[in-house]
C-alpha positions as CSV (number, residue, x, y, z in Angstrom):
1,M,52.6,125.7,93.1
2,P,52.6,122.2,92.5
3,N,53.5,115.4,91.6
4,P,53.0,102.3,87.9
5,T,51.0,94.6,88.8
6,F,49.1,91.3,89.2
7,I,47.1,88.8,89.5
8,W,45.6,85.6,91.1
9,I,42.3,83.3,90.3
10,T,40.5,81.5,92.8
11,A,39.4,78.1,92.4
12,L,35.9,78.2,90.7
13,A,34.3,75.2,89.7
14,G,34.4,75.7,85.7
15,L,36.9,77.6,85.5
16,G,38.8,75.2,82.3
17,A,35.9,77.6,80.0
18,F,38.7,80.1,80.6
19,A,41.8,78.5,81.8
20,C,44.6,77.9,79.6
21,S,45.2,74.5,77.8
22,A,48.0,72.9,77.6
23,G,47.5,73.2,73.7
24,D,46.5,76.9,73.7
25,V,49.8,77.8,75.4
26,D,53.5,78.0,74.1
27,T,55.5,75.1,76.1
28,G,59.4,75.0,76.9
29,S,60.1,77.6,78.0
30,D,61.2,78.8,80.9
31,Q,59.3,82.2,80.6
32,L,56.0,80.3,80.6
33,G,56.8,78.5,83.8
34,S,57.6,82.1,85.5
35,E,54.4,83.4,84.3
36,A,52.4,80.8,85.5
37,A,53.7,80.8,88.3
38,A,52.2,84.6,88.8
39,V,48.9,83.6,87.6
40,T,47.8,80.8,89.7
41,S,45.1,79.9,91.7
42,A,44.5,81.2,95.1
43,G,42.6,80.6,98.2
44,Q,44.7,83.0,99.5
45,D,44.1,86.5,101.8
46,L,44.0,88.9,98.4
47,R,45.4,92.2,99.8
48,A,46.1,95.5,98.2
49,A,50.1,96.2,98.2
50,A,51.7,99.2,98.8
51,P,51.8,101.2,95.6
52,S,55.4,101.1,93.6
53,Y,57.0,102.3,90.8
54,V,56.6,99.6,88.4
55,T,57.4,98.5,84.7
56,L,55.0,96.7,82.2
57,R,55.3,94.1,79.6
58,R,52.5,93.1,77.8
59,D,50.8,89.3,78.3
60,L,51.3,87.3,75.0
61,R,49.9,84.2,76.3
62,R,47.0,82.3,73.9
63,C,44.3,82.3,76.3
64,A,40.8,84.0,76.7
65,S,41.0,86.9,79.0
66,P,40.6,88.2,81.8
67,L,43.2,85.4,82.5
68,C,46.0,86.6,79.4
69,G,45.8,89.6,77.5
70,G,46.8,91.7,80.5
71,F,49.9,92.8,81.3
72,F,53.6,91.6,83.8
73,V,54.6,93.7,86.4
74,A,57.5,94.4,88.0
75,A,58.8,96.6,90.8
76,V,61.9,98.7,89.5
77,N,65.2,97.8,92.2
78,Q,63.5,95.4,94.3
79,D,63.0,91.6,93.4
80,S,59.7,91.2,94.3
81,L,56.3,92.6,95.0
82,R,53.2,91.0,96.8
83,C,50.5,90.4,94.1
84,A,46.9,90.1,94.6
85,D,46.8,86.9,96.6
86,G,49.5,88.0,98.6
87,R,52.3,85.9,97.1
88,R,55.4,87.7,96.2
89,S,57.1,87.4,93.0
90,A,58.8,88.6,90.7
91,E,56.5,89.6,88.4
92,C,52.6,89.7,88.6
93,Y,49.8,89.4,86.4
94,V,47.1,91.7,86.3
95,A,44.4,91.7,83.9
96,D,43.9,95.4,83.4
97,L,45.0,99.4,84.2
98,D,42.0,101.7,85.5
99,L,44.0,104.8,84.5
100,S,40.9,106.8,85.9
101,A,43.1,108.6,88.5
102,L,45.0,110.5,85.9
103,A,41.9,112.1,84.3
104,L,43.2,111.0,80.3
105,S,42.1,111.4,77.5
106,D,40.7,108.2,75.6
107,E,43.6,109.4,73.4
108,Q,45.6,109.0,76.2
109,Q,44.7,105.7,77.4
110,A,45.1,104.0,74.8
111,T,48.3,105.2,74.3
112,V,49.3,104.1,78.1
113,Q,47.0,100.2,76.8
114,S,49.4,100.2,73.3
115,N,52.4,101.3,74.8
116,A,53.0,99.7,77.9
117,T,56.8,99.1,77.6
118,T,58.3,102.4,77.1
119,F,55.7,103.6,80.7
120,L,56.8,104.0,84.6
121,L,54.1,104.3,86.5
122,L,53.2,104.6,90.1
123,G,50.7,101.9,90.8
124,Q,49.4,99.9,93.7
125,I,47.8,96.3,93.5
126,R,44.5,95.7,93.9
127,A,42.2,92.5,93.7
128,I,39.2,92.7,91.4
129,Q,36.3,90.4,90.6
130,T,35.8,89.5,86.8
131,V,33.8,86.7,84.8
132,A,37.0,84.1,85.5
133,G,37.1,84.8,89.4
134,R,39.1,87.6,91.3
135,L,41.8,88.9,89.6
136,G,44.6,91.8,89.9
137,E,44.8,95.3,89.1
138,L,47.0,98.4,88.7
139,A,45.4,101.1,90.1
140,V,47.9,103.3,88.7
141,S,48.3,107.2,90.1
142,E,51.3,108.7,88.4
143,A,52.6,107.9,84.9
144,W,55.6,108.6,82.9
145,Q,56.8,108.0,79.5
146,G,60.0,107.3,78.3
147,H,61.1,105.9,74.3
148,P,60.3,103.8,71.9
149,D,62.5,101.0,71.0
150,V,64.9,102.0,73.9
151,T,65.7,99.5,77.1
152,P,66.0,100.7,80.0
153,S,69.1,98.9,82.4
154,G,71.0,99.6,85.6
155,Q,69.1,101.3,88.4
156,F,65.7,103.4,89.1
157,F,66.6,107.2,89.8
158,R,64.8,109.8,90.6
159,A,67.2,112.8,90.1
160,R,66.1,116.7,90.2
161,N,68.3,120.1,89.5
162,D,69.5,121.7,93.1
163,G,70.8,124.9,92.0
164,I,73.6,125.1,93.3
165,V,76.6,126.7,90.3
166,C,80.4,126.2,91.3
167,I,83.5,127.7,89.7
168,T,84.8,124.8,89.6
169,S,84.2,121.1,88.3
170,P,83.0,118.2,89.0
171,C,80.1,120.4,91.1
172,L,77.5,118.6,93.1
173,S,74.7,120.2,91.6
174,F,71.7,117.6,91.5
175,S,70.4,115.0,93.7
176,A,69.2,110.7,93.4
177,E,67.2,109.1,95.1
178,L,66.4,105.0,94.1
179,L,63.3,104.7,93.8
180,N,61.3,102.5,96.0
181,R,63.8,102.7,98.2
182,Q,63.8,104.2,101.7
183,A,67.5,105.4,101.5
184,P,68.2,109.6,101.7
185,S,69.6,110.9,98.7
186,V,72.7,111.7,96.7
187,K,74.7,114.4,95.7
188,I,76.0,113.6,92.3
189,A,77.4,116.4,90.0
190,D,76.5,114.7,86.2
191,I,73.6,113.1,84.9
192,D,74.3,112.3,80.5
193,L,71.2,111.5,79.2
194,S,73.5,111.5,76.0
195,R,72.9,107.6,75.0
196,V,68.8,108.2,75.1
197,S,68.1,111.6,73.6
198,D,70.0,113.6,70.8
199,D,67.2,116.5,72.0
200,P,67.2,116.5,76.1
201,S,66.4,119.9,76.2
202,A,62.8,118.1,78.6
203,A,64.6,116.0,80.9
204,F,66.9,118.9,81.9
205,E,63.9,121.5,82.2
206,Q,62.0,118.4,84.0
207,L,65.5,118.2,86.5
208,S,64.7,121.5,87.8
209,A,60.5,120.9,88.5
210,A,59.6,119.5,92.0
211,D,59.3,115.8,91.3
212,G,62.5,115.8,88.8
213,L,63.4,113.3,86.4
214,L,63.5,109.6,86.0
215,L,66.0,107.8,84.8
216,A,66.9,104.3,84.5
217,A,70.7,104.6,85.1
218,R,73.8,103.4,86.3
219,R,77.0,105.6,88.4
220,T,79.7,106.5,87.0
221,T,83.1,108.6,88.4
222,V,83.6,112.4,87.2
223,T,86.8,113.7,87.5
224,G,87.9,117.8,86.9
225,P,90.1,119.9,88.6
226,A,88.2,120.0,91.8
227,G,88.8,116.6,91.9
228,S,85.7,113.4,91.4
229,A,82.6,113.0,91.8
230,R,79.3,110.7,91.6
231,G,77.8,110.5,88.1
232,L,75.0,108.7,86.3
233,R,74.7,108.0,82.5
234,A,71.3,107.3,82.2
235,S,69.5,104.2,79.4
236,E,66.1,105.8,79.7
237,F,64.5,108.8,80.9
238,Y,60.7,109.1,81.9
239,L,58.8,112.8,81.4
240,P,55.3,112.9,83.2
241,F,52.4,111.9,80.5
242,V,49.3,114.1,82.1
243,A,45.9,114.9,80.9
244,Q,45.1,117.1,77.9
245,S,44.7,120.7,79.3
246,Q,41.0,122.1,79.3
247,A,40.5,124.4,76.4
248,C,39.0,128.0,78.0
249,G,37.9,131.2,76.9
250,S,36.7,130.7,73.3
251,R,33.1,130.3,72.2
252,G,31.3,127.6,72.9
253,Q,34.3,126.3,75.9
254,T,34.1,125.3,79.7
255,Q,34.8,127.5,82.3
256,C,38.0,126.1,84.5
257,G,37.2,124.8,87.5
258,D,37.9,125.8,90.7
259,G,41.6,126.0,91.5
260,S,42.5,126.9,88.1
261,F,42.0,130.2,85.4
262,C,42.4,130.4,81.7
263,N,45.7,130.5,80.1
264,F,46.2,132.3,76.7
265,P,49.1,132.1,74.6
266,P,50.5,135.0,73.6
267,E,49.4,135.0,70.3
268,A,45.8,135.0,71.3
269,A,45.6,137.8,72.8
270,C,44.3,137.4,75.8
271,G,40.8,135.4,74.4
272,S,40.1,138.9,72.5
273,F,41.1,137.1,69.0
274,D,38.2,134.1,70.1
275,A,41.9,131.7,69.9
276,P,41.3,129.3,73.5
277,G,43.5,129.6,76.6
278,V,43.9,126.0,78.5
279,C,42.7,125.7,81.7
280,E,45.7,125.3,84.7
281,P,46.1,124.9,88.7
282,I,46.3,128.7,90.2
283,P,49.4,128.4,92.0
284,D,50.3,128.4,95.6
285,L,53.4,129.4,96.0
286,C,55.4,131.5,94.4
287,F,59.2,133.0,94.2
288,E,59.9,136.7,94.6
289,I,61.8,137.4,91.8
290,F,61.6,140.5,89.6
291,A,60.6,139.2,86.0
292,P,57.7,141.9,85.6
293,V,55.1,141.2,83.4
294,C,51.3,142.9,82.3
295,G,48.4,141.1,83.0
296,C,45.0,140.5,80.8
297,D,43.3,142.7,83.5
298,G,46.1,145.7,83.2
299,Q,48.0,145.2,86.3
300,T,51.5,144.6,86.7
301,Y,52.5,141.1,88.4
302,V,56.0,140.7,89.5
303,N,55.8,137.8,87.7
304,S,53.9,135.1,85.4
305,C,53.7,132.8,88.7
306,F,52.3,136.3,90.8
307,A,49.9,136.6,87.8
308,A,48.7,133.2,88.1
309,N,48.1,133.0,91.7
310,A,45.8,136.0,90.7
311,G,44.1,133.7,88.6
312,V,45.8,136.4,85.5
313,S,46.9,134.9,81.9
314,V,50.0,137.1,81.0
315,F,49.4,139.6,78.3
316,A,53.0,140.8,78.0
317,Q,56.4,140.9,79.1
318,G,57.1,143.9,81.4
319,E,55.5,146.6,83.0
320,C,51.7,147.9,81.5
321,A,51.7,151.0,80.1
322,P,50.0,153.3,81.4
323,P,46.5,153.7,80.4
324,V,45.3,156.2,78.1
325,Q,43.8,158.8,79.4
326,A,41.0,160.7,76.8
327,C,40.9,164.6,76.8
328,G,39.3,167.7,74.7
329,S,36.2,166.8,73.8
330,R,32.6,167.3,75.8
331,G,31.9,165.7,79.3
332,L,36.3,164.6,79.6
333,G,38.4,166.0,82.2
334,Q,41.4,167.8,82.3
335,C,44.8,166.4,81.6
336,D,46.7,166.2,85.1
337,E,49.8,168.2,85.9
338,G,52.8,167.4,83.3
339,S,51.1,165.9,80.7
340,F,49.0,167.6,77.6
341,C,46.5,167.0,75.4
342,S,47.6,165.2,72.5
343,F,45.2,165.2,69.3
344,P,45.7,163.0,66.4
345,P,45.2,165.6,62.8
346,E,41.5,163.9,62.0
347,A,40.3,165.4,65.4
348,N,41.3,168.7,64.1
349,C,43.0,170.1,67.1
350,G,39.2,169.2,68.4
351,R,37.6,171.8,66.9
352,S,35.3,168.3,65.2
353,D,35.0,166.6,69.0
354,A,37.1,164.8,68.7
355,P,38.9,163.7,71.6
356,G,42.9,163.5,72.1
357,E,44.8,161.3,74.8
358,C,46.6,162.9,77.2
359,A,50.1,162.9,76.9
360,V,53.6,163.8,79.2
361,R,55.3,166.7,78.6
362,P,58.9,166.0,77.2
363,E,61.7,167.6,79.9
364,F,64.1,167.6,77.2
365,C,64.1,168.2,73.2
366,I,67.0,167.7,70.0
367,Q,67.0,170.7,68.7
368,I,66.7,169.5,64.8
369,F,64.6,171.7,62.9
370,K,61.7,170.3,61.5
371,P,59.2,173.2,61.8
372,V,55.7,172.1,63.0
373,C,52.1,174.5,63.6
374,G,51.0,174.2,67.1
375,C,47.6,174.2,67.6
376,D,47.6,177.8,69.1
377,G,48.9,178.8,66.1
378,E,52.4,179.1,67.0
379,T,55.3,178.0,65.0
380,Y,57.7,175.5,67.1
381,S,60.6,174.0,65.9
382,N,59.7,170.9,66.3
383,S,57.2,168.0,67.7
384,C,59.1,168.0,70.9
385,S,59.0,171.2,70.9
386,A,55.5,171.7,70.6
387,S,54.8,168.8,73.5
388,A,57.2,170.7,75.9
389,A,54.9,173.7,75.3
390,G,51.9,171.5,76.3
391,V,51.0,172.5,72.8
392,S,49.5,169.7,70.2
393,V,50.8,169.8,66.7
394,E,47.9,170.7,64.0
395,H,49.8,170.0,61.0
396,D,54.1,169.8,59.9
397,G,55.6,173.2,58.8
398,S,55.6,176.3,59.5
399,C,52.1,178.4,60.6
400,A,50.8,180.4,58.3
401,P,51.4,184.0,58.7
């Protein structure tokens, strides 16, 4: 149930109107030399590079856009990556990010653009035509958000919780694989996130998700009664940065698209309070775990995933209460065997033609003397005894002689 660069300039006549002059750019640093190597004239074969997980840093050089002001992109766990002109470099310049595949809101796109250094992106560098010639653009297919003022160090991994539980330690409960590598995943016993956040609960939850958790970390060794095993000590972790959910189920909201359903929070009472839900994808597969829920359609489902698979939001945990059957008024049927028609006080035992509800006759009653008068004119020791006799209560206390 279900899943981040470069620029090369073609030599053009009059390119000086866009290019950075020596007086425009800070000089005297090795950094400038590496950036100049990434932004170069081409005449090369402009081929799209394969998608890679990359980090970004903002281009702060002083020259006209789009030749400056974009991003320098580096592939994690790799010494180089292929830039838009086909050459390989430790960093590639891209004039812009194409975030359209993520379906982000304008606010979310602004977050990525303004906080680019905190993101880990899966993207593909491609050449685009600009007013300054052919430059690089990063087409992003995944976005993962890290933390401000955190500098990642070590290698970049995708880690997952494999659900293995042991009676001793260290226990190989996790697996991890290097990003941008073909190497198989390895079993590890511990993932230490304490140096990144005081509350890594969201990260540990993400470890159990299908796409796992992305993190920058160094390898460690953990020991215990069962010996020693490999672990990871994270310097940064990244959570999925996905499109904001579409509101639904309230006045003025649109219908969810194909393959999704309107999922209401508990306080929305299945939309009866005109409180909105959010559109969520209908899962394709569900695990057979018995944790019954009552759906907004009044049906009981094995668990919340099965309800979502049916396109139904959850009304409450646990099985649905049996439907109430009205009785005791004109046009209403008789109660089933083993039940009786229980009238509320205002129904006056049905004489006012107000309906009651079918209720199950109790099999046992505690012998507490708290007399009630039944609708049959008989006095019962308590309301349970009257119900066991299939009689509704007319009022508390004994019947008048």
